[in-house]
C-alpha positions in Angstrom: -4.2 35.0 -43.9 -5.8 38.4 -43.9 -9.6 38.2 -43.6 -11.8 39.2 -46.5 -15.0 41.1 -46.1 -17.5 40.9 -49.0 -20.6 43.0 -49.4 -23.4 41.0 -51.1 -26.0 43.0 -53.0 -29.2 41.6 -54.3 -30.7 43.2 -57.4 -34.2 42.0 -56.3 -36.5 43.5 -53.7 -39.0 40.6 -53.9 -39.8 38.8 -50.7 -38.5 35.3 -51.3 -36.1 36.5 -54.0 -34.1 33.7 -55.6 -31.1 36.1 -55.9 -31.2 37.0 -52.2 -31.4 33.2 -51.6 -28.2 32.8 -53.7 -26.5 35.3 -51.3 -27.8 33.4 -48.3 -26.4 30.2 -49.7 -23.1 32.0 -50.4 -23.0 33.2 -46.7 -23.4 29.5 -45.7 -20.8 28.2 -48.2 -18.1 30.8 -47.8 -14.5 29.7 -47.3 -12.7 30.2 -44.0 -11.5 33.8 -43.6 -14.3 35.3 -45.8 -17.3 37.1 -44.3 -20.3 38.0 -46.4 -22.7 40.8 -45.4 -25.9 40.8 -47.3 -27.1 44.3 -48.0 -30.6 45.4 -49.1 -31.0 48.3 -51.5 -34.7 48.7 -50.8 -34.4 52.0 -49.0 -32.4 53.8 -51.7 -34.5 56.5 -53.3 -34.8 57.1 -57.0 -31.8 59.1 -58.2 -32.3 62.8 -58.9 -29.7 65.4 -59.3 -32.0 67.8 -57.4 -32.0 65.4 -54.5 -28.3 65.0 -54.7 -27.7 68.7 -54.7 -29.9 69.0 -51.6 -27.8 66.4 -49.8 -27.0 62.7 -50.2 -29.8 60.7 -48.6 -28.9 58.7 -45.5 -29.6 55.3 -47.2 -27.2 56.2 -50.0 -24.5 57.3 -47.5 -24.8 54.0 -45.7 -24.6 52.0 -48.9 -21.5 53.9 -50.0 -19.8 53.5 -46.6 -20.4 49.7 -46.7 -19.0 49.5 -50.3 -15.9 51.5 -49.2 -15.0 49.1 -46.3 -15.7 45.9 -48.3 -12.8 44.1 -49.8 -15.0 42.9 -52.6 -18.6 42.8 -53.9 -20.9 40.0 -55.0 -24.0 41.1 -56.9 -26.8 38.6 -57.4 -29.4 39.9 -59.8 -32.4 38.7 -61.8 -32.9 39.6 -65.4 -35.6 42.2 -66.3 -36.4 42.8 -69.9 -33.0 41.4 -71.1 -31.1 43.6 -68.7 -30.4 44.8 -65.2 -33.2 45.5 -62.7 -33.9 49.2 -62.4 -33.6 49.2 -58.6 -30.0 47.8 -59.0 -29.0 50.3 -61.6 -30.4 53.1 -59.6 -28.5 52.0 -56.5 -25.2 51.7 -58.5 -25.8 55.1 -60.0 -26.4 56.7 -56.6 -23.4 55.1 -55.0 -21.1 56.3 -57.9 -22.1 60.0 -57.2 -20.2 62.3 -57.2 -17.8 60.6 -59.6 -14.7 61.8 -57.7 -16.0 59.8 -54.6 -16.7 56.6 -56.5 -16.4 53.8 -53.8 -16.4 51.1 -56.6 -13.1 52.2 -58.0 -10.7 49.2 -58.2 -13.0 47.0 -56.1 -13.2 43.2 -57.0 -16.6 42.0 -58.2 -18.3 38.7 -58.7 -21.7 38.3 -60.3 -24.3 35.6 -60.1 -28.0 35.4 -60.9 -31.0 33.2 -60.8 -34.2 33.4 -62.9 -37.2 31.3 -63.8 -36.2 31.3 -67.4 -33.8 29.1 -69.3 -31.0 31.6 -69.7 -30.3 32.1 -66.0 -29.6 35.9 -66.2 -27.0 35.7 -68.9 -28.1 39.0 -70.5 -28.3 40.8 -67.2 -24.9 39.7 -66.3 -23.5 40.8 -69.6 -25.0 44.3 -69.1 -23.8 44.4 -65.5 -20.3 43.7 -66.7 -20.6 46.8 -69.0 -21.8 48.9 -66.1 -18.9 47.6 -64.0 -16.4 48.9 -66.6 -17.9 52.4 -66.1 -17.6 52.1 -62.3 -14.0 50.7 -62.6 -15.0 47.5 -60.8 -12.6 44.6 -61.4 -15.0 41.8 -62.4 -13.9 38.2 -62.0 -14.7 36.4 -65.3 -15.0 32.8 -64.1 -16.5 30.8 -62.7 -19.9 32.1 -63.7 -23.0 31.4 -61.7 -26.1 31.4 -63.9 -29.1 29.6 -62.4 -31.9 28.8 -64.9 -35.3 27.3 -63.9 -34.8 28.7 -60.4 -38.2 27.7 -59.2 -37.0 24.1 -59.3 -33.8 24.8 -57.3 -35.2 26.7 -54.3 -37.4 25.6 -51.5 -40.7 27.3 -50.4 -38.6 29.2 -47.8 -36.5 30.8 -50.6 -33.4 28.8 -49.7 -31.3 27.2 -52.4 -31.8 23.4 -52.2 -30.1 22.3 -55.5 -26.8 20.6 -54.4 -25.1 21.1 -57.8 -25.7 24.9 -57.7 -24.5 25.0 -54.1 -21.3 23.3 -55.1 -20.8 25.8 -58.0 -21.3 28.7 -55.6 -18.7 27.2 -53.1 -16.2 26.9 -56.0 -16.9 30.5 -57.1 -16.4 31.8 -53.6 -13.0 30.1 -53.3 -12.0 31.6 -56.7 -13.3 35.0 -55.6 -11.3 34.9 -52.4 -8.2 34.2 -54.4 -9.2 37.0 -56.9 -9.5 39.5 -54.0 -6.1 38.4 -52.5 -4.4 38.6 -55.9 -5.7 42.2 -56.4 -4.5 43.2 -52.9 -1.0 42.2 -53.7 1.1 45.1 -55.1 
């Protein structure tokens, strides 16, 4: 079976982020044949067309290169003000520039998210799916990973301790590996 390389992107820059913790759990729970590289978007500057015209910044070039070589993407993001965190949207906007060099085009995507609230990032995920359409990402619809009351499901070290959530992530990763394989087949 051909190996699958997945790039995991956290939409949170917070030290001890629950969403980065979800990606760490996914790296532990991944099925055989799937690798998961967790990527930080912390060094990506704010998008400006003036900066773009002067030359694509190195952190953006690196991000785009890692997206290109990945077989699929997993984005884990919190919900800010009923939507996508600004740092995540900024990183996606930068990587999609210029449009003719969009590394997202046709790339499989899985989404998950954790929040302290009761909705578990449902609205963020809905908006992220809308953005994915514009980027031509091929989003896996189910299973969904929405983790509410995250403070009760992660340890003080930021690692996911809730066994039910860990099992749901394991199942999602198996489905995502199959999604990537199916999209590879002509």
